[in-house]
C-alpha positions as CSV (number, residue, x, y, z in Angstrom):
1,X,-57.0,106.8,141.1
2,X,-55.1,109.4,138.8
3,X,-57.2,112.1,137.3
4,X,-57.1,111.7,133.6
5,X,-59.2,114.6,132.4
6,X,-58.7,118.4,131.9
7,X,-55.2,118.4,133.0
8,X,-54.0,121.4,131.0
9,X,-57.3,123.3,131.4
10,X,-57.1,126.5,133.5
11,X,-61.0,127.4,133.6
12,X,-64.2,126.6,131.8
13,X,-66.7,129.5,131.9
14,X,-70.4,129.2,130.3
15,X,-70.7,131.3,127.0
16,X,-73.9,133.2,126.3
17,X,-76.2,131.4,123.9
18,X,-76.5,132.2,120.2
19,X,-80.2,132.7,121.1
20,X,-79.5,135.2,124.0
21,X,-76.9,137.2,122.0
22,X,-79.4,137.6,118.9
23,X,-82.1,138.8,121.3
24,X,-79.7,141.3,122.5
25,X,-78.6,142.3,118.9
26,X,-81.7,141.5,117.1
27,X,-82.2,141.4,113.2
28,X,-84.3,144.1,111.7
29,X,-86.5,143.6,108.7
30,X,-84.1,145.8,107.1
31,X,-81.2,144.2,107.6
32,X,-82.6,140.8,106.9
33,X,-83.4,142.3,103.7
34,X,-79.9,143.3,103.2
35,X,-78.5,140.2,103.9
36,X,-80.8,138.1,102.0
37,X,-80.8,140.3,98.8
38,X,-77.1,140.3,98.8
39,X,-77.0,136.6,98.9
40,X,-79.3,136.2,96.1
41,X,-77.5,138.7,94.1
42,X,-74.2,137.2,94.7
43,X,-75.5,133.9,93.6
44,X,-76.4,135.3,90.4
45,X,-73.3,137.0,89.8
46,X,-71.4,133.8,90.4
47,X,-73.4,131.7,88.0
48,X,-73.2,134.7,85.4
49,X,-77.1,135.3,85.3
50,X,-76.1,138.7,86.5
51,X,-73.1,139.9,84.5
52,X,-71.7,142.0,87.1
53,X,-68.4,141.4,88.9
54,X,-68.5,140.3,92.7
55,X,-65.8,142.3,94.8
56,X,-65.2,141.3,98.2
57,X,-63.2,144.5,99.6
58,X,-62.0,145.6,103.0
59,X,-59.8,145.4,105.9
60,X,-57.8,142.4,106.4
61,X,-59.1,142.2,109.8
62,X,-61.5,144.4,112.0
63,X,-59.8,145.8,115.1
64,X,-61.5,149.3,115.5
65,X,-65.4,149.3,114.7
66,X,-65.0,153.3,114.4
67,X,-62.7,152.8,111.5
68,X,-64.6,149.9,110.2
69,X,-67.7,152.0,110.0
70,X,-66.0,154.7,108.4
71,X,-64.7,152.4,105.6
72,X,-68.1,150.8,105.2
73,X,-69.8,154.3,104.5
74,X,-67.3,155.1,101.9
75,X,-67.5,151.6,100.4
76,X,-71.5,152.0,100.3
77,X,-71.1,155.4,98.3
78,X,-68.6,153.6,96.0
79,X,-71.3,150.8,95.4
80,X,-73.8,153.1,94.1
81,X,-71.0,154.3,91.7
82,X,-69.9,151.4,90.4
83,X,-73.4,149.4,90.5
84,X,-73.6,148.9,86.7
85,X,-70.4,146.7,86.5
86,X,-69.7,145.5,90.3
87,X,-71.5,144.1,93.5
88,X,-69.5,145.1,96.4
89,X,-69.4,143.1,99.7
90,X,-67.3,144.5,102.6
91,X,-64.8,142.2,104.2
92,X,-65.6,142.1,107.9
93,X,-63.1,139.5,109.2
94,X,-63.2,139.1,112.9
95,X,-61.0,135.7,113.4
96,X,-57.3,135.2,111.9
97,X,-56.0,132.0,111.5
98,X,-52.0,131.7,112.7
99,X,-49.4,129.5,111.4
100,X,-47.8,129.7,114.7
101,X,-48.7,132.3,117.3
102,X,-50.1,136.0,116.8
103,X,-53.5,138.0,117.7
104,X,-56.1,135.8,116.8
105,X,-58.7,138.5,115.9
106,X,-61.5,140.6,117.5
107,X,-63.7,138.0,118.4
108,X,-60.9,136.3,120.6
109,X,-59.2,139.4,121.8
110,X,-61.5,142.7,121.2
111,X,-59.4,144.5,123.8
112,X,-56.1,144.0,122.1
113,X,-54.3,143.3,125.0
114,X,-54.4,139.4,125.2
115,X,-57.6,139.2,127.7
116,X,-59.2,137.0,125.4
117,X,-62.7,138.4,126.3
118,X,-64.5,136.2,123.8
119,X,-68.2,136.8,124.9
120,X,-67.4,140.8,124.6
121,X,-65.8,139.9,121.2
122,X,-69.2,138.3,120.0
123,X,-71.3,141.0,121.3
124,X,-69.1,143.6,119.5
125,X,-68.7,141.6,116.3
126,X,-72.6,141.1,116.2
127,X,-73.3,144.9,116.7
128,X,-70.9,145.8,114.2
129,X,-72.2,143.7,111.5
130,X,-75.9,145.0,112.4
131,X,-74.5,148.6,112.0
132,X,-72.7,148.0,108.6
133,X,-75.8,146.1,107.3
134,X,-78.0,149.0,108.3
135,X,-76.0,151.2,106.0
136,X,-77.1,148.6,102.9
137,X,-73.7,147.2,102.9
138,X,-73.6,143.5,103.0
139,X,-70.7,141.9,104.8
140,X,-68.1,139.1,104.1
141,X,-66.2,137.0,106.7
142,X,-63.9,134.0,107.2
143,X,-65.4,131.0,109.0
144,X,-62.7,129.7,111.2
145,X,-64.0,128.6,115.0
146,X,-66.8,126.1,114.2
147,X,-69.0,127.5,117.0
148,X,-69.0,131.1,116.0
149,X,-71.3,131.1,112.9
150,X,-74.2,130.3,114.9
151,X,-73.7,133.6,116.6
152,X,-73.4,135.8,113.7
153,X,-73.9,133.8,110.2
154,X,-77.5,135.3,110.0
155,X,-75.6,138.6,109.3
156,X,-73.2,137.4,106.6
157,X,-73.8,137.5,102.7
158,X,-70.6,135.6,101.7
159,X,-67.9,133.7,103.4
160,X,-64.5,132.2,102.7
161,X,-62.7,129.4,104.1
162,X,-59.0,130.3,104.3
163,X,-56.0,128.6,103.0
164,X,-55.0,126.7,106.3
165,X,-58.5,125.4,106.7
166,X,-59.7,124.6,103.3
167,X,-58.4,121.0,103.7
168,X,-60.0,120.4,107.2
169,X,-63.1,118.3,107.4
170,X,-64.7,120.2,110.0
171,X,-64.8,123.4,107.8
172,X,-66.0,121.3,104.8
173,X,-68.7,120.1,107.1
174,X,-69.6,123.6,108.5
175,X,-69.9,124.8,104.8
176,X,-72.3,122.2,103.7
177,X,-74.7,123.8,106.1
178,X,-74.1,127.7,105.7
179,X,-76.8,129.7,104.0
180,X,-74.6,131.7,101.9
181,X,-72.3,131.2,98.9
182,X,-68.9,130.1,100.3
183,X,-65.3,130.7,98.7
184,X,-62.5,128.1,99.1
185,X,-59.0,129.3,98.9
186,X,-56.3,126.9,97.4
187,X,-53.4,126.0,100.0
188,X,-50.6,128.3,101.2
189,X,-48.3,126.3,98.8
190,X,-50.4,127.0,95.8
191,X,-52.3,123.5,95.9
192,X,-55.5,123.8,94.1
193,X,-56.5,120.2,94.9
194,X,-57.5,120.7,98.5
195,X,-59.8,123.6,97.2
196,X,-61.4,121.6,94.6
197,X,-62.0,118.6,97.1
198,X,-63.5,121.0,99.7
199,X,-65.8,122.3,96.9
200,X,-67.1,118.8,95.8
201,X,-67.2,117.7,99.9
202,X,-69.1,120.6,100.8
203,X,-71.8,120.2,98.4
204,X,-73.0,116.9,99.9
205,X,-75.1,116.3,102.9
206,X,-73.2,116.2,106.0
207,X,-73.8,115.1,109.9
208,X,-71.6,116.4,112.7
209,X,-71.5,117.6,115.9
210,X,-72.1,121.3,117.0
211,X,-74.2,123.5,119.0
212,X,-78.1,124.9,118.4
213,X,-79.2,128.2,119.2
214,X,-79.7,127.3,122.9
215,X,-76.1,126.4,122.9
216,X,-76.9,122.8,123.5
217,X,-74.6,120.1,121.8
218,X,-76.3,118.5,119.2
219,X,-75.9,116.4,115.8
220,X,-76.6,118.6,112.9
221,X,-77.5,117.4,109.6
222,X,-77.2,119.3,106.3
223,X,-78.3,119.4,103.0
224,X,-74.9,120.4,101.3
225,X,-74.2,123.9,100.1
226,X,-74.4,123.9,96.5
227,X,-72.9,127.6,96.2
228,X,-69.4,126.8,96.6
229,X,-66.3,128.2,94.5
230,X,-62.8,128.4,94.5
231,X,-60.7,131.2,95.3
232,X,-57.1,131.6,93.9
233,X,-54.6,133.3,96.5
234,X,-51.3,132.2,94.9
235,X,-48.8,130.2,96.8
236,X,-45.1,129.3,97.4
237,X,-44.6,128.9,93.9
238,X,-45.9,132.5,92.9
239,X,-48.9,133.9,91.7
240,X,-51.7,131.8,90.0
241,X,-54.1,134.4,88.4
242,X,-52.5,134.5,85.1
243,X,-54.3,133.0,81.8
244,X,-52.4,129.7,81.8
245,X,-53.2,129.0,85.3
246,X,-56.9,129.9,85.0
247,X,-56.9,127.9,81.6
248,X,-55.9,124.8,84.1
249,X,-58.4,125.7,86.6
250,X,-61.3,126.0,84.4
251,X,-60.2,122.4,82.8
252,X,-60.1,121.0,86.1
253,X,-63.4,122.2,87.2
254,X,-65.3,121.6,84.2
255,X,-63.8,117.9,84.1
256,X,-65.3,117.3,87.7
257,X,-68.5,118.8,87.0
258,X,-68.0,121.4,89.8
259,X,-69.1,125.0,89.6
260,X,-66.7,126.6,87.4
261,X,-66.7,130.3,88.5
262,X,-63.5,131.4,89.9
263,X,-62.8,134.3,92.3
264,X,-59.1,135.8,92.5
265,X,-57.5,137.1,95.7
266,X,-55.4,140.1,94.6
267,X,-53.5,140.1,97.9
268,X,-51.1,137.4,99.4
269,X,-49.1,135.7,97.3
270,X,-50.8,136.9,93.9
271,X,-49.2,140.3,95.1
272,X,-46.1,139.0,96.4
273,X,-47.6,140.1,99.9
274,X,-46.9,143.8,98.6
275,X,-50.4,145.6,99.1
276,X,-49.3,148.1,96.7
277,X,-49.3,145.6,93.6
278,X,-52.9,144.5,94.4
279,X,-54.0,147.1,91.5
280,X,-51.6,145.4,89.0
281,X,-53.4,142.2,89.8
282,X,-56.8,143.6,89.4
283,X,-56.0,145.1,86.0
284,X,-54.7,141.8,84.8
285,X,-58.1,140.1,86.0
286,X,-60.2,142.8,84.2
287,X,-58.1,142.6,81.1
288,X,-59.1,138.7,81.0
289,X,-62.5,139.4,81.8
290,X,-62.8,141.9,78.9
291,X,-61.3,139.1,76.7
292,X,-64.0,137.0,77.5
293,X,-63.1,134.6,80.5
294,X,-66.4,133.9,81.6
295,X,-65.5,131.9,84.7
296,X,-63.6,134.8,86.2
297,X,-66.5,136.2,88.5
298,X,-64.9,137.9,91.2
299,X,-61.7,139.4,93.0
300,X,-61.0,140.3,96.6
301,X,-58.9,143.3,98.0
302,X,-57.5,143.9,101.2
303,X,-58.1,147.5,101.7
304,X,-58.3,149.9,104.5
305,X,-58.5,153.9,105.2
306,X,-54.8,154.1,105.2
307,X,-52.3,151.9,103.5
308,X,-49.8,149.5,105.1
309,X,-49.9,147.8,108.5
310,X,-48.7,148.5,112.2
311,X,-47.7,146.7,115.0
312,X,-50.8,145.7,117.3
313,X,-50.9,147.6,120.7
314,X,-53.9,149.4,122.7
315,X,-56.3,151.0,120.3
316,X,-55.2,154.5,121.8
317,X,-51.7,153.9,120.6
318,X,-52.7,153.0,117.3
319,X,-52.6,155.1,114.0
320,X,-56.3,155.4,113.0
321,X,-57.6,153.3,109.8
322,X,-54.3,151.1,109.6
323,X,-54.4,147.4,109.6
324,X,-53.0,145.5,112.5
325,X,-52.6,142.3,110.5
326,X,-51.6,142.2,106.6
327,X,-50.7,145.4,105.0
328,X,-53.8,147.0,103.0
329,X,-54.1,149.3,100.0
330,X,-55.1,152.7,101.1
331,X,-58.5,153.9,100.4
332,X,-57.7,156.5,97.6
333,X,-55.7,153.8,95.7
334,X,-58.5,151.3,96.3
335,X,-61.0,153.9,94.8
336,X,-59.2,154.7,91.8
337,X,-58.2,151.0,91.0
338,X,-61.8,150.2,91.2
339,X,-63.0,152.9,89.4
340,X,-60.4,152.1,86.5
341,X,-61.9,148.5,86.6
342,X,-65.4,149.9,86.3
343,X,-64.5,152.1,83.2
344,X,-63.1,149.2,81.3
345,X,-66.0,146.9,82.2
346,X,-68.4,149.6,81.0
347,X,-66.7,149.9,77.8
348,X,-66.8,146.1,77.4
349,X,-70.7,146.1,78.1
350,X,-71.2,149.0,75.5
351,X,-69.3,147.0,73.0
352,X,-71.2,143.9,73.4
353,X,-74.7,145.7,73.7
């Protein structure tokens, strides 16, 4: 009889269980307080109970823990400085979706050489999240692989579902069970409907196949995540952060009785994929906030220690603090742009006091 199974499978290796990994890299009380406290603050910011702005800021992707930690220390100091108007969360993105081929991120390929040492990637990712959180800096990430959250989600304060996966039933199911607020990006073509549909779907109870903390396949039943929101990142037709576009989003969300708080990604199509144009997007958003757009509750910046991007290669050959995926804003420009936003928001606060 002909074999019909695993015809294209080369190897299968047992993976460390989430429970075992967490025992190796345990959650301390201080880190648990950072994560839980940040989730509560983010929820209040998004709903407007806290009148600050949520800012998700950091590298497009993690490839070097040393530069990520240096960035986290700088962002932690800036958080203290901007605390009256902003709540900052660091982008700590370990997985990268690909339209065709390319480096899939630090968890899949932590050695940056195509060896795909996923177990090492999980260990290093969890350790880095613990180190950043120990600084008092909450972490954000993109949820991509459906199994990975069991290993690291207890260290994540805010999560995103990317433009390529917002329409995925699997990711809507996963989101329904996540313990933190989650943003859904509009599609790469600019389609808002898929983000709106994802927001509605993920708020409902789901049942799906996943793994438990022992790594055992099981049926997971969720209660639904009521802390979802949309993220506008532009599309093939151009940016979608202007007043007219936001008016349409406001009207759509309200008509469907969905969470009507909005985040805008200052990168991707909203900046024409030019990292140096992100401050212009942020300036426009702050102007709309100061003009009374209450639904605009947050923004995202792709930022690293140095501006731009570089081709992936061995870590020893790379320029320190430069992105290996999307081009990023450099730290100096990030800091000055956010300080300028802070000053305008302080002025608004004083005027309304």
